[in-house]
ZAMARGU-4260 file (C-alpha; in steps of 0.2 Angstrom, whole numbers, plus 5000, padded with zeros to 4 digits):
<rodrens>
0) 4658/5051/4759 | 4642/5051/4773 | 4647/5052/4790 | 4638/5048/4806 | 4638/5062/4817
5) 4641/5054/4832 | 4658/5048/4826 | 4662/5065/4824 | 4657/5068/4840 | 4668/5053/4847
10) 4683/5058/4836 | 4681/5076/4842 | 4681/5070/4861 | 4695/5059/4860 | 4707/5070/4852
15) 4701/5085/4866 | 4701/5072/4879 | 4720/5066/4874 | 4724/5088/4873 | 4718/5089/4891
20) 4728/5075/4897 | 4745/5081/4889 | 4743/5098/4895 | 4738/5090/4912 | 4755/5081/4911
25) 4765/5094/4909 | 4758/5107/4921 | 4760/5093/4933 | 4777/5087/4929 | 4785/5105/4928
30) 4778/5109/4944 | 4787/5094/4951 | 4804/5097/4942 | 4804/5114/4949 | 4800/5108/4967
35) 4812/5092/4964 | 4825/5099/4953 | 4824/5115/4951 | 4837/5125/4937 | 4841/5140/4943
40) 4848/5144/4925 | 4831/5141/4917 | 4823/5158/4916 | 4803/5157/4918 | 4793/5167/4908
45) 4775/5170/4906 | 4766/5164/4888 | 4755/5177/4880 | 4737/5173/4882 | 4735/5176/4864
50) 4749/5163/4858 | 4739/5151/4868 | 4724/5155/4859 | 4733/5154/4841 | 4739/5135/4848
55) 4722/5130/4851 | 4714/5137/4835 | 4729/5129/4826 | 4724/5112/4834 | 4708/5113/4831
60) 4712/5114/4812 | 4721/5100/4811 | 4707/5091/4819 | 4695/5098/4804 | 4708/5094/4792
65) 4712/5075/4799 | 4692/5074/4798 | 4690/5081/4782 | 4704/5068/4773 | 4693/5055/4782
70) 4677/5060/4773 | 4687/5060/4757 | 4691/5043/4759 | 4710/5048/4760 | 4711/5034/4774
75) 4698/5023/4783 | 4691/5026/4799 | 4699/5015/4809 | 4715/5024/4808 | 4705/5040/4818
80) 4703/5029/4835 | 4720/5018/4833 | 4727/5021/4850 | 4735/5009/4859 | 4728/5013/4876
85) 4733/4997/4886 | 4752/5001/4880 | 4751/5018/4886 | 4745/5012/4903 | 4758/5001/4905
90) 4771/5012/4899 | 4765/5030/4909 | 4773/5024/4925 | 4790/5021/4914 | 4787/5040/4910
95) 4785/5047/4927 | 4800/5036/4934 | 4812/5042/4921 | 4809/5059/4922 | 4821/5063/4937
100) 4834/5058/4924 | 4827/5070/4910 | 4826/5085/4922 | 4846/5081/4928 | 4852/5078/4910
105) 4843/5095/4905 | 4851/5104/4920 | 4869/5098/4919 | 4868/5100/4898 | 4874/5081/4898
110) 4869/5077/4880 | 4882/5063/4877 | 4873/5051/4891 | 4872/5035/4879 | 4871/5015/4884
115) 4890/5009/4885 | 4885/4994/4875 | 4882/5003/4858 | 4896/5003/4842 | 4899/5021/4841
120) 4907/5017/4824 | 4889/5011/4817 | 4883/5030/4820 | 4884/5047/4814 | 4892/5058/4828
125) 4876/5069/4827 | 4865/5054/4831 | 4877/5051/4846 | 4868/5061/4858 | 4851/5064/4870
130) 4840/5072/4858 | 4828/5081/4869 | 4838/5075/4885 | 4828/5058/4885 | 4836/5044/4891
135) 4848/5033/4879 | 4844/5046/4865 | 4836/5034/4851 | 4849/5018/4856 | 4839/5007/4867
140) 4823/4996/4871 | 4819/5008/4885 | 4820/5023/4874 | 4809/5015/4860 | 4797/5008/4873
145) 4792/5025/4879 | 4794/5036/4864 | 4778/5036/4857 | 4769/5039/4873 | 4782/5055/4875
150) 4778/5062/4857 | 4759/5062/4861 | 4761/5070/4877 | 4772/5084/4868 | 4760/5086/4854
155) 4745/5086/4866 | 4736/5072/4861 | 4739/5077/4842 | 4753/5065/4836 | 4744/5054/4825
160) 4733/5066/4817 | 4751/5077/4813 | 4757/5060/4804 | 4742/5059/4794 | 4744/5074/4785
165) 4758/5065/4773 | 4744/5054/4768 | 4733/5066/4756 | 4751/5071/4747 | 4756/5054/4744
170) 4739/5049/4738 | 4741/5065/4724 | 4758/5060/4721 | 4754/5042/4717 | 4742/5047/4703
175) 4756/5049/4693 | 4757/5030/4693 | 4742/5024/4688 | 4747/5014/4673 | 4753/5003/4686
180) 4747/4990/4699 | 4745/4995/4716 | 4758/4979/4723 | 4770/4986/4711 | 4772/5004/4720
185) 4785/5005/4732 | 4783/5018/4746 | 4798/5022/4759 | 4796/5029/4777 | 4814/5036/4782
190) 4817/5038/4799 | 4802/5026/4803 | 4806/5025/4822 | 4793/5016/4832 | 4783/5012/4816
195) 4768/5022/4820 | 4769/5030/4803 | 4770/5014/4796 | 4752/5009/4803 | 4745/5025/4797
200) 4753/5020/4779 | 4744/5005/4778 | 4729/5009/4783 | 4729/5023/4767 | 4738/5010/4756
205) 4734/4993/4760 | 4738/4985/4744 | 4756/4996/4741 | 4772/4988/4745 | 4779/4998/4762
210) 4795/4999/4767 | 4803/5007/4784 | 4821/5012/4786 | 4829/5018/4803 | 4845/5019/4812
215) 4841/5013/4827 | 4842/4994/4830 | 4828/4997/4845 | 4816/5008/4837 | 4815/4994/4822
220) 4812/4980/4835 | 4796/4992/4841 | 4793/4995/4824 | 4791/4977/4821 | 4781/4974/4837
225) 4769/4987/4831 | 4765/4981/4813 | 4764/4963/4816 | 4747/4962/4816 | 4744/4973/4801
230) 4734/4966/4786 | 4741/4966/4769 | 4759/4961/4764 | 4772/4961/4775 | 4781/4978/4778
235) 4800/4978/4776 | 4810/4986/4790 | 4828/4990/4785 | 4842/4997/4795 | 4851/5012/4787
240) 4854/5029/4784 | 4843/5043/4775 | 4861/5050/4770 | 4866/5035/4760 | 4849/5026/4756
245) 4851/5008/4750 | 4840/5008/4733 | 4843/5010/4715 | 4838/5026/4707 | 4820/5026/4702
250) 4816/5012/4713 | 4804/5020/4723 | 4786/5030/4720 | 4785/5038/4736 | 4794/5043/4751
255) 4788/5048/4768 | 4799/5057/4783 | 4790/5063/4799 | 4799/5070/4814 | 4816/5070/4806
260) 4823/5087/4801 | 4822/5094/4815 | 4835/5083/4824 | 4847/5085/4809 | 4861/5098/4811
265) 4858/5112/4800 | 4870/5108/4786 | 4861/5091/4784 | 4845/5101/4783 | 4850/5110/4770
270) 4857/5095/4760 | 4840/5086/4760
</rodrens>
């Protein structure tokens, strides 16, 4: 695919700008935390400059791979620039206002600070916690509303580029079903969260049937909001547990899963 050099410059500028913004946010918030709520048990350490260089090289390689996949027509150009800027602008003050709660939770190791309204019988024990000390774990509308922005800051603006790494292997695997109509192909996104991966999937697979599964009602509501204006057939959202998928054997042709396995207990990781 022939591409406009200006488009690539725009893409790289966008990615580098997001990276700088993410690093700046973390630097400022860390300094504020040490000033407002210092943790004497949190040891300070100097980061190896060579490690920082390696991380930067890795991020540059990620962007090149992301761009190359677009050039190979793995997904459309619009996915490279699909960022909910207005949403982020609205939610960013919430991220700052919530930080003291996160700092205090981390400082006191409060990992089970969850909404009292939830029915704990509906969730496995490992899910009933504050992952990364975030407010409400994955079990509130507030948590779901700021999750995407928090993740993009955490990964220095590369969250969507990382999500798109699933698209090429999915396309390569689905070649095995070339004898079927695209509309009969089913792709499941496990632990779909706020639905950002669903948008990536729909962009790359405009005719296939796409399903998102998650344990959190709040995150499924957020996902519904994200995908409400997408072209193509309606994406199905299901509340369910990845340990016991509610699908018949051989009923799915593709499965994706992003940002889940690092949250699971070691025994479950081995199971999967």
